[in-house]
C-alpha positions as CSV (number, residue, x, y, z in Angstrom):
1,X,6.4,30.3,-7.5
2,X,4.4,27.0,-8.4
3,X,6.0,25.2,-11.3
4,X,3.9,24.9,-14.4
5,X,5.4,21.7,-16.0
6,X,4.3,18.3,-16.2
7,X,5.5,15.2,-14.7
8,X,7.3,12.5,-16.6
9,X,3.8,10.7,-17.2
10,X,2.5,13.9,-18.6
11,X,0.4,14.8,-15.4
12,X,-0.3,18.4,-15.4
13,X,0.8,19.3,-12.0
14,X,-0.4,22.8,-11.8
15,X,-3.9,21.8,-12.5
16,X,-3.5,18.9,-10.1
17,X,-2.3,21.2,-7.2
18,X,-5.5,23.3,-7.9
19,X,-7.4,20.2,-7.6
20,X,-5.7,19.1,-4.2
21,X,-6.3,22.7,-3.0
22,X,-10.0,22.4,-3.8
23,X,-10.2,19.2,-1.8
24,X,-8.4,20.6,1.2
25,X,-10.6,23.9,0.9
26,X,-13.8,21.7,0.8
27,X,-13.2,19.9,4.1
28,X,-11.7,22.9,5.6
29,X,-7.7,21.9,5.6
30,X,-5.0,24.4,5.1
31,X,-2.4,21.5,4.7
32,X,-1.9,17.8,4.7
33,X,0.4,15.3,6.7
34,X,1.3,12.1,4.4
35,X,3.4,9.8,6.5
36,X,4.5,7.5,3.7
37,X,6.5,9.5,1.0
38,X,9.8,8.0,-0.5
39,X,13.0,10.2,-0.6
40,X,16.3,7.8,-0.7
41,X,19.8,8.3,-2.3
42,X,19.2,8.8,-6.1
43,X,21.0,5.5,-7.3
44,X,18.9,3.7,-4.7
45,X,15.7,5.2,-6.0
46,X,16.6,4.4,-9.6
47,X,16.7,0.7,-8.3
48,X,13.3,1.0,-6.8
49,X,11.8,2.3,-9.9
50,X,13.3,-0.6,-11.9
51,X,11.7,-2.9,-9.5
52,X,8.3,-1.3,-10.0
53,X,8.9,-1.1,-14.0
54,X,9.0,-4.9,-14.1
55,X,6.3,-5.7,-11.5
56,X,3.4,-6.4,-14.1
57,X,4.0,-10.1,-13.9
58,X,3.4,-10.0,-10.0
59,X,0.2,-8.1,-10.0
60,X,-1.4,-10.0,-12.6
61,X,-0.1,-8.2,-15.4
62,X,-1.1,-4.7,-14.3
63,X,1.6,-2.2,-15.1
64,X,3.1,0.3,-12.6
65,X,4.2,3.2,-14.3
66,X,5.9,5.9,-11.9
67,X,3.9,9.1,-12.1
68,X,6.6,11.5,-10.4
69,X,9.6,10.1,-12.1
70,X,11.5,13.6,-11.4
71,X,14.8,14.8,-9.7
72,X,14.6,15.3,-6.1
73,X,14.3,18.9,-6.1
74,X,11.1,18.6,-8.3
75,X,9.6,16.0,-6.1
76,X,9.8,18.3,-3.1
77,X,8.4,21.0,-4.8
78,X,5.3,18.7,-6.1
79,X,4.4,18.1,-2.2
80,X,4.8,21.7,-1.4
81,X,2.4,22.8,-4.2
82,X,-0.1,20.0,-3.1
83,X,-0.1,21.6,0.3
84,X,1.6,18.8,2.3
85,X,3.2,20.4,5.3
86,X,4.9,17.4,6.7
87,X,6.1,14.3,5.0
88,X,8.5,11.5,5.5
89,X,11.8,10.1,3.6
90,X,10.7,6.3,3.7
91,X,13.8,4.3,2.8
92,X,14.9,0.9,3.8
93,X,17.9,-1.4,3.4
94,X,17.6,-4.9,1.5
95,X,20.7,-6.3,3.2
96,X,22.8,-6.0,6.1
97,X,25.3,-3.1,6.3
98,X,23.1,-0.6,4.6
99,X,20.9,0.7,7.3
100,X,23.3,3.1,8.9
101,X,24.5,4.4,5.5
102,X,20.8,5.5,4.5
103,X,20.1,6.8,8.0
104,X,23.4,9.2,7.5
105,X,21.8,10.3,4.1
106,X,18.3,10.8,5.5
107,X,19.6,12.9,8.6
108,X,21.2,15.0,5.9
109,X,18.1,15.2,3.8
110,X,15.9,16.2,6.7
111,X,18.4,19.0,7.7
112,X,18.1,20.5,4.2
113,X,14.2,19.7,4.0
114,X,12.6,21.2,6.7
115,X,9.1,19.9,6.0
116,X,10.6,16.4,6.0
117,X,10.0,14.5,9.2
118,X,13.5,13.0,10.1
119,X,13.1,9.3,8.8
120,X,15.6,6.2,9.8
121,X,15.6,2.6,9.2
122,X,16.9,-0.6,10.5
123,X,17.7,-4.2,9.7
124,X,18.1,-7.4,11.8
125,X,21.9,-7.4,12.4
126,X,24.5,-7.0,14.9
127,X,25.0,-3.3,15.8
128,X,21.3,-2.6,15.2
129,X,20.3,-1.5,18.8
130,X,23.2,0.9,18.7
131,X,22.6,2.9,15.3
132,X,18.9,2.9,16.2
133,X,19.7,4.6,19.5
134,X,22.0,7.0,17.8
135,X,19.4,7.8,15.2
136,X,16.8,8.5,18.0
137,X,19.3,10.6,19.8
138,X,20.1,12.8,16.8
139,X,16.3,13.6,16.4
140,X,14.9,10.8,14.1
141,X,10.9,11.1,14.3
142,X,9.8,8.2,12.2
143,X,11.5,4.9,11.3
144,X,10.7,2.5,8.1
145,X,10.6,-1.1,8.1
146,X,10.1,-3.0,5.0
147,X,9.6,-7.1,5.7
148,X,9.0,-7.7,2.0
149,X,12.0,-6.0,0.7
150,X,14.3,-6.9,3.2
151,X,13.2,-10.6,3.5
152,X,13.7,-10.9,7.2
153,X,11.2,-11.8,10.3
154,X,10.2,-8.7,12.2
155,X,10.2,-10.7,15.3
156,X,13.9,-11.7,14.7
157,X,15.6,-11.6,18.2
158,X,18.2,-9.3,16.7
159,X,15.5,-6.6,16.3
160,X,14.1,-7.2,19.8
161,X,16.0,-4.5,21.6
162,X,15.5,-1.9,18.8
163,X,11.8,-2.6,19.1
164,X,12.1,-2.0,23.0
165,X,13.8,1.1,22.6
166,X,11.4,2.5,20.0
167,X,8.6,1.5,22.1
168,X,10.0,3.3,24.9
169,X,10.9,6.4,23.0
170,X,7.5,6.7,21.6
171,X,8.9,6.8,18.0
172,X,6.5,5.5,15.3
173,X,7.6,2.9,12.8
174,X,6.0,2.7,9.4
175,X,6.2,-1.1,8.5
176,X,5.4,-2.7,5.3
177,X,4.3,-5.9,6.6
178,X,1.3,-7.0,4.2
179,X,1.7,-9.4,1.6
180,X,0.9,-6.8,-1.1
181,X,1.9,-6.4,-3.9
182,X,3.6,-9.6,-3.5
183,X,4.1,-12.0,-0.6
184,X,7.3,-12.6,1.1
185,X,8.5,-15.5,3.4
186,X,7.7,-13.2,6.6
187,X,4.8,-10.9,5.5
188,X,1.4,-11.0,6.8
189,X,-0.2,-10.6,10.5
190,X,1.4,-13.3,12.6
191,X,4.9,-12.0,12.6
192,X,3.6,-8.7,13.4
193,X,1.4,-10.1,16.1
194,X,4.6,-11.7,17.9
195,X,6.2,-8.5,17.8
196,X,3.6,-6.6,19.5
197,X,2.9,-9.4,22.1
198,X,6.5,-8.5,23.2
199,X,6.1,-4.8,22.8
200,X,2.7,-3.7,23.2
201,X,3.4,-0.1,23.4
202,X,5.3,-0.1,20.1
203,X,3.7,2.6,17.7
204,X,3.6,0.6,14.6
205,X,2.1,2.3,11.6
206,X,0.9,-0.7,9.3
207,X,1.5,0.5,5.7
208,X,-1.0,0.2,2.9
209,X,-3.6,-0.8,5.6
210,X,-1.9,-4.1,5.8
211,X,-3.0,-4.9,1.9
212,X,-4.3,-7.4,1.3
213,X,-4.6,-8.8,4.7
214,X,-6.8,-5.8,5.6
215,X,-9.0,-7.4,8.3
216,X,-6.1,-9.1,10.0
217,X,-4.4,-5.9,10.6
218,X,-7.6,-4.1,11.8
219,X,-7.8,-7.0,14.4
220,X,-4.1,-6.0,15.6
221,X,-5.0,-2.1,15.6
222,X,-8.2,-2.9,17.7
223,X,-6.2,-5.3,20.1
224,X,-3.1,-2.6,20.7
225,X,-4.0,0.9,21.2
226,X,-0.7,2.3,19.7
227,X,-1.0,0.5,16.3
228,X,-2.0,2.7,13.4
229,X,-2.6,2.0,10.0
230,X,-1.6,4.3,6.9
231,X,-3.9,4.6,3.6
232,X,-1.0,4.1,1.0
233,X,-2.6,3.0,-2.3
234,X,-5.5,1.6,-0.4
235,X,-9.0,2.3,-2.2
236,X,-7.2,3.4,-5.4
237,X,-8.6,2.0,-8.9
238,X,-5.3,0.6,-9.3
239,X,-5.2,-1.2,-5.9
240,X,-8.8,-2.3,-6.2
241,X,-8.3,-4.4,-9.3
242,X,-5.9,-6.8,-7.2
243,X,-6.6,-6.3,-3.6
244,X,-10.0,-4.6,-3.0
245,X,-10.7,-3.5,0.5
246,X,-13.8,-5.5,2.0
247,X,-16.7,-3.1,2.2
248,X,-18.0,-4.8,5.4
249,X,-14.8,-3.7,7.2
250,X,-15.6,0.0,6.4
251,X,-17.4,0.6,9.7
252,X,-14.3,-0.6,11.7
253,X,-12.2,1.8,9.7
254,X,-14.5,4.5,10.7
255,X,-14.4,3.4,14.4
256,X,-10.5,3.6,14.5
257,X,-10.6,7.1,12.4
258,X,-8.4,8.4,15.1
259,X,-5.5,6.0,14.2
260,X,-5.7,6.0,10.5
261,X,-3.1,8.1,8.7
262,X,-2.8,9.6,5.1
263,X,0.0,7.7,3.1
264,X,0.3,8.1,-0.5
265,X,3.7,6.2,-1.7
266,X,4.7,9.4,-3.5
267,X,6.6,9.6,-5.9
268,X,6.3,5.8,-6.4
269,X,2.5,5.7,-7.7
270,X,0.8,4.8,-10.8
271,X,-1.6,7.5,-11.0
272,X,-1.8,11.4,-9.8
273,X,-1.5,12.1,-6.3
274,X,-5.1,13.6,-6.0
275,X,-6.4,10.3,-6.6
276,X,-5.7,9.1,-3.3
277,X,-7.5,11.8,-1.8
278,X,-10.4,11.4,-4.0
279,X,-10.3,7.5,-3.1
280,X,-10.5,8.2,0.5
281,X,-13.5,10.9,0.1
282,X,-15.5,8.4,-2.0
283,X,-15.7,6.0,0.9
284,X,-18.2,8.4,2.3
285,X,-17.1,8.0,5.9
286,X,-17.7,11.9,6.5
287,X,-15.7,15.2,6.5
288,X,-14.6,14.7,10.3
289,X,-13.0,11.6,9.3
290,X,-11.2,13.0,6.3
291,X,-9.8,15.7,8.3
292,X,-8.5,13.5,11.0
293,X,-6.9,11.0,8.5
294,X,-5.4,13.8,6.0
295,X,-4.2,16.0,8.7
296,X,-5.0,15.8,12.3
297,X,-4.0,12.3,13.1
298,X,-0.5,12.7,11.8
299,X,-0.2,16.3,13.4
300,X,-1.0,15.0,16.8
301,X,1.3,12.1,16.3
302,X,4.2,14.0,15.4
303,X,3.3,17.0,17.5
304,X,3.0,19.4,14.6
305,X,0.4,21.8,16.2
């Protein structure tokens, strides 16, 4: 039974679930595939929330309240109420020696949460190839890399064998490599271009459409056929205030419609989940594009149908 309570931010989730259902029904979808949702050990997630609580100064004073600041079981229930048939546990290390522990947690989470795509992560460190191979052999279906938080060069030679392994396995990697919400030493398109020059078959999913370097990452997607982009937070009222998507690039987004994937950043978003869907809808790129982005592309990539 769907819950009738509100989130910590006061969002009426039952009303929102009905609104998400109306969106799906209008375009003819029974469910959604969201490739960018966060589940991680509770103490790690609390640290992430603390980061967002203090992010205002880095986003021009724009506050970042967490809409779904709830316990894990409630957050899983929310996604199911919204009709999300498959989601991820995007988690990431900020230092050496952390990735393998996170991968163990994520494997357990996937076992007890069958609609979560088994997610793993990595870091440039000795042994990375070994534990990435172990994760793939254990059934990992998607990896998460966070260049900004990890403060590492994705083209670091330590990662090279792992990228090669993932390219050969065809395992997608959602990678936060754009310079939003705040730039890092190794963010931006240039390091990713070096990775792809070495591993052109690597299935990178550029998180946040590469915000704010949208057009540079569209260039890479047009150059490399396995590069995809997720919509996480793009086009929302929140992001448009400090990282607006250039409207001249919308035709390119339409042309890449088979390689754009729905991402939300749930639960770490400063607005209701449905707003991401409405933001995509108001681009006016057509219902076929919406169906592909919100479900079909992800279902095809992960073999869900």
